[in-house]
N, C-alpha and C positions, 0 to 999 in steps of 0.2 A: 630433597638434596642431600646429597653424601656429605660426610664430615670432611672429606678431602676438598670439595667444592666449596664448603663454607671457610675452611681455612685458606683457601686460594683468595677467595673474594676479599677476607679480612686482611690478609696479606696485601693484596693490592690496594684496599682503602688505606691502610697503615701507611704505605709506601708513599701514596699521593699526598696524605697529610703531614707527613714527616717532611716531604719535598717542600710543601707549602710553608711549613714552620719555619725550615732553616732558610729559605730562598727570602721570606718576609723578613727574619731576623737580621739577615745580611743587608737587606735593603734598609731596614731601619738604623742599622749601625754605620752603613757606608754612605747612606744618603743618595744611593742609585742603584736600580734594579740589578739582580744577579744575571749574569750573562756568560756565555762561553767565551768571550773577549778576554776573560781572567787570565786564559791560558796564552794570550798574545804578548805577553811582558818579558819573553825570553827566559833564559835558564836562570831563575831567581827563586830564592826560598818562597816568595808569594806565590810563583806559579806552581811549585811542587805542593803547596798547602791548598792551593785552589782544586786540585785534582780529587782528592776524598770529598771535599765539599761539592764539587760538580757531579761526581758519581751519584749522590743522593739527592742533590737539588734539580737534575736533569729533567725529571718527568714534568715539574712545575714549569721549567724554562721551555720547555718544548710546547706544551699546551698554552702557554701564555703567548708564545710568539705565533703559535698556530692560529689562535683566535684573533689576535691583532693583525695577522695577514690576511684573514677570511674578511675582517670588517674593513681594514683600510685598503688593502690591495686587491680585494675581490679574488682571492685565489679559489681555485676550483675546489669543489666538495670531495673529490677523490683524493687530492692532497691532504685535506683536513683528516679525512678517513685514516690514511696512512699513517699520518703523523700521530693520530690518537692511538692506534694499534701499538706503534713503537713506543710511545709514552706509556702505555698500558703495561706492556711486557716489561718495560725497565721499571716501573713501578712494583711489579709483582717481584721482580728479582730483589730490589732494594729492600721492599717491604718484608720479604722473607729473611733477609739479613738483619734487620732491624728486630722483627719477632724473635729470632734465633739469639740474638744478643741481649735481649730482655729476658729470655728463658735462662740462660746461662748465668746472668747476674742475679735473678731471682734464686736460682739453685744454689749460688755461692752464699747469697745472703741467709738463705734457709740453713745452709749446713753450718754457717758461722754463729748464728743465733739459735738455732733450732736444737 
């Protein structure tokens, strides 16, 4: 495997892990699962705050809804495959942002204390 492939796989895994952590943290804090319905509150500060949260939690929400839809509503396998690809690409992008942010912070700390 090339280093680029390994880096992409790790970004994908970190994206899914980060999405799961923040969605589960939200569920623990709010006592209800995270959902895209957070945007339905109209033009309020909580709706604007929900946008960055949903950007990073979306892969988890998409996969949770997809698995539940497959089990409960007997959705077709093709739909599950398409949703998985969308969640995976979204996770790859958000994981890349998380990795880049961690690198910037680590570099800043190293310059500050190094």
